[in-house]
N, C-alpha and C positions, 0 to 999 in steps of 0.2 A: 341513521344506521340501525336503527332498534333491530336486533333478532329475534326473531321467534324460538321459541323453544324444541328443540330438538323431538319432537313431535313427528317427525317424518317418516319412522322406522313404519308405522301402521297406514301409511297413505294411501288410498283408494279404497274402494268400498270394504268397508266390513261386515261382518255378520252380525245379525240380530243380537246373538248374545253376550260377544262380545262390547257391541254399543252398550247395552243396558248395564254390564258389568260396569263398563267408562263412565257411562251416568251415574250411577248407583255411588263408585266411587269418589267420583267429584265433589257430589252432595254429603258424602260422609266426611271427607277431606276439607270443606269448607265450613261446615259446622263444628268440625272436632278440632282442627289445629287453632291451637291459639294463636292473633295476630303477631304477636312478640315472635312466636318461633317463624314468620316467614318472613321475617327483617334480617338483614344481611349481617353475620356474623363480625362482630368487634374484632376477636381475636379467636385463636386455638382454644383459649381457655372456656370459649361458650362450647364449646362440642361436648357433647355428653357421651363417657366413657363407662357409667355405671360402677359397679363392684362395691364391697363392704363400707370402704370407706369414701365411698362419692358422697360430695356433697352437690345439692343442686345450684347450680346460677341462678336460680327464679323459680316460682311455683310453676309457671306456663312449661318450663322445662319439666319439671317434673309430671306434670300433665300429661303431656306429648307422649310421652315414654310410656306412663300408665296406659293411655288409650291405644298405641299403636301396638304393645305390647300383648294388651288384652283380647285383640282380634286376631293377633298371631302375625301381625305385618313389619315387626322388625325383620323376620324370615319368613317372607312371604311365602316360599314355596318349601318349606320343612312340612313335615309331616303333621297334624292337628296332635297327633299324641305326644309330640314332641315338642309342644309350643308354639310350631306354626301356624299359619295361615292355610295352607292346605292350597295356596293355590297353581294353579296350571304356568309352563313359563312364559303365553300369552297374556294370562292375565296379573300374570308379577311385574313384566313390559308394561301393560298399560297402568298400573298402580304407578312406579316408578316416573312415568311420562305425565301422570295427574299431578305427582308430588311436585315437579318442577313444572309444571305450568303454573301453579299456586305459591311456585317457592319456599314450599314447607322444607324445613332442617328435617336433615337423615335424623331418628329421634333416639338412636343409640351406634355408638362406633363401635367396635369390638373384633379385637382377632378370636373371638370366640366363633363369631360371625363366618367372620370370612376367611379363617382358616382351620380352628380345631373341628368347628360345628360337619363341615362335609366329612372330615377323617374318621370322626366318631357314627358318622350317619352311616358309614361302609364299613367300617373295621371293630367300631366299637361292641362290647356285649348288652343286652338289653338291660342290664342292671346299670349299666356305665352310661346307658342312653337317657334310661328314666332318671339319673343321677346329676347328671350335669346338663344336659341340652335345653330344659325347661327354666335353668337357673342362667343360662346364657340369652335367651331369647329373653328372658325377663331383663337382662344388665343388673342381676344380683350379683353374679362372678365376673371378677376382671381375670381374662387370662393374659400370660406375657408368652413368649416362642425360645425354648431353650436349644438354640444349634448350633451358632458361628461358637470355634471356640480361639482362643490367642493362637493354636497351631494349626487350626481345621475352618479355615475361611472355606474358598471356593472346592477344595478340596474337603469338601464334609465329612467325607467316610473316615475321615483320620482320624478324627474324635476319640479322647484319649480321658472322658470324665465316666466313672467308670459304677457298675452296680453288681455288688457282691450279694449273692442267694446266702440268706440267713436264715434259711427255714420260711417261716411266715411273711418275712419282709426281706426288701433291697435294703442293702447300705449303700449312699450313694454319696462319693466324694468325686471334685474337681473341679472345673469353672468354666463358665460361657462368658461372652461377652458379647456387645451389639445387642443386649436382652433387652428391647422397646418396653420403658415405662417397668420395670422389673421395680423397682422402686416403691411403686402407685399399684403394682396388681396382687390380686390373691392366689391364683393358681398359675401354676406353670405346665405346658408342655416338653418333654424333656426328653433328647436323645443320648442315651447311655450306652456304654458299650459293655455287654455282658457276658462276651467271651473272649478271651483277648487273645486265643490259638488260631479263630477262624478266620479265614479272608475279613479284610477290614469292613466288606461291603455286608456280611454275612453275621458277624458277632455284635448287631446294635439291635435295642432296645427300645420300645418306645412308651414312655412313663408318664403319669400324671398326681403332682403332689402339690398343695399346699405350699405359698411361701412363707406360711407362719411355722412351720416346722422348724423344730429346734436345728440350729445348724446351718441354715439358709443367710445368707449375707447381700444384700448388695450395695453397689460403689458407682454413684454418675460420670457419665465421660461428659465434659465439656465440650461442645462442637463447634465449628467456625462460625455459626449463626449464634452462639451466645447461651442458646439454650441447650440442656442434657435432658434431653428425652432414652438416651440409650443408657444401658448400664454396664459394671461388671457385674458375674457373679459367683458367688461361690457356695458351694457346696462339702461342709464337712461332716462326715458321718451320719445322713439324714434318715432317717428310716423312712421306708414307703411302704406300704404294705401290697403283697402282690394283689390284690385286688386291683391295684390302680392301673397294672400292666395291659395295654390296650394291644389288640391282636398276640400274635404268638411270640414268646419267648427267640431272641437271637433273629426276627423276621421285622426287625423295624426299620429298615433301608425301606420298604416297598410303601409302609403308613408315611415315611418323609417324603418322599418323593410324590405320592398322591398329595397331601399337603402343599408342596412346594407350587403344584401347580394353580392351587386356589390361590397362593400369597401372590406367585405373579400376575395372576388375574385382576387381583389386588389393587397391586402396583401398578400394572398397567392402568386401569380402571381410574386412577386418582383424576386422570384427565378430565374425564367426564365430569368431575365434580367442579361446582362455582365455590361449593367451599362458602355458600350462602354468599356470596357478593354477588352473586347476578352472571349473564357471561362478558368477556371480554369486551364484547361490542357497548354494550350499555355500560358498565365501568368507562368504557372512552367517550363514550356519549356526555358523562356525566363530568368525566378530567378534561378532554380535549374541549367540547361542544361542537356545534355545526357552524356550518358554512354554507347557506343557499341548500340548506336540508340535507347537507352531506357531509361526515367528518369533514372538521378543518386541517387536520395533517392528512396530506394525498399519502404519503411512504406509510404510515400507520396505516392509513384504510385499505391500503394492498395489502400487507404482512397481515393484517385482521381477518382478511377475505381469504388469503391462501391457508391459514391456519384455523378456520371455521369449514374449510370447505373438506381438510386432510380430517380435522375432527370428527366431522359428523361420517365420513369412510369408514373412520377407525371403530366409531360407534356402532355400525349394521353390521360391519367384520365381526366383535365382540360379539353382538348378540346374533350374529348366521354360525356363530362357534357353540357358543352356548346351547341353543336350539339342534345342533347338531350330537352334540354330548349329554342332550337330556335323560339318556338313560342310566344314570350315574354313572359313568365311566370316565367322567373328566373331559380334561382336553389334551390330554398327555404333551408333548412334543410343541405343541399349538402355544402352547399358554408361553412359549417362550419366544413367540415370536408377538403375543399380546404386552408382553412384561419389556420387551426392547422398544416397541415400536409405541406402548404406553408413555414408557421413561422420556422418549424425547421429545412426544409433546407437549408432556406435563414443563419440561425443560422449557419449550420455546412458550409455551403459556405464561411462564413466569419472567422470561426476558422480555416479552410484550407488556406485562404488566408492569415491569420496570421503566419500560419505553412510555407508557402510557401517564406515569405517573412524575415523568420527568425527575429533576432535582428533588423533589418530595418524597421522592421512592427512596434516594439514599439515606434519608432522616433514620438513626439508628436507635432516638429515644427522644422523650420529650411528655409536654402536658397531653397531646391528643391521646384520644382513643388508641387509637390502632398503629401511634408511633413507633417503627422501626417493623412491623410486622410485614411489609412488603418486602423491603430488604433481606428479612432474617429468612422470610418462605424462597425467595428467589436463591438465597444460598442452600438451605434445607437440599432444593431440588436437585441439587447437586449429587447428592446420595445415592438417590433413585437408582442412578446406574450402577449402583455397588452391590445396596442392600437386594437381597431373595436372588443373591447370583450375579456377579457381573454381567454386563454390555456383552464384554468377551463369549463368556462363557455361556450365554443366550445363545449366540453366533455360532458358536460351534455346536450346540446343539441341534440347532437348525439344520446346520452345513449336513451334520451326521445321520440324524433321526427324519429330518423331513426333505431334505434335498437330495440323499441320499449320495452325496459326494466322497468321493475315494479318502 
């Protein structure tokens, strides 16, 4: 039951220009992606996040990032002037397909790429774009997101972290929570209240600042998986230059909503990544084995077939929506659909991974390189339906803004 890569999106006759780009892309990847960067990931630590304090797991990891960044292919659709590859959506799709075909790892995981970058491209000043986007593309700065607070989760606009105007700078005080990788990040994009008298959606601004600034501190939060990717983040009289305000003062909610559409796309699209482990079908063949040319477990084979069909349908839907929004307007309320369904698919994926590995999937620790990783990833996936807006919030958005229900 070996599965073909999801290269069916461009099935059918392709134009000569696209085929030439595909051939040259495949040749470049074959020549430049180190063999080690085509092997399955042993665990999450082998992901490359970049940043000022990043230590490469291997020389191959460093080389792969440098080569992809030099071509702008860490952010293939960004303008070349800002460190991107300047590719069209179709070319970027071909690049992703060829990377999957060759089992190339993602050279850089980054909230700067998936969330902040699109917001800066739309709302940032030219100076902010020149300063931050190339560093994001090259993996030089690692970003975290300062949105949720202890009293402002799903009702994010109730946030209380404040930024007081001090003439040439803001003075930021408050607390954020569930700040992913805040203790390992270099900079933060942060929502702050700059007008306490305005309606709650109207008095919010969008700031960027260095996590090394005096007055910033973090405290990891241990999860059920045993890991601590989230943090509490505290701001005590943090000075932020006025130049770090993105967009207009008190109009940060518009930027926040736009960025959330990209975050929800990212969370929903996590299902499409195998994490370097191969497709579920490939993993099942390795772990369960074949009988008469078919997966030995009939029930598992049926569940995998259903999952693969639904996953491919979701991938096609995701690409269609991205192509429709290629004008730079974002996906709007449809991002809630992508986030909700992608979340459910990822939870199914992790349930199937547990079934495939059987009792071995329950291992929590041991000498094996990946001991505990399967169970921890399964437990971590439960948070997908909370982060980026709960599933209930996404369904409410769809009911109101897509289905137009009363």
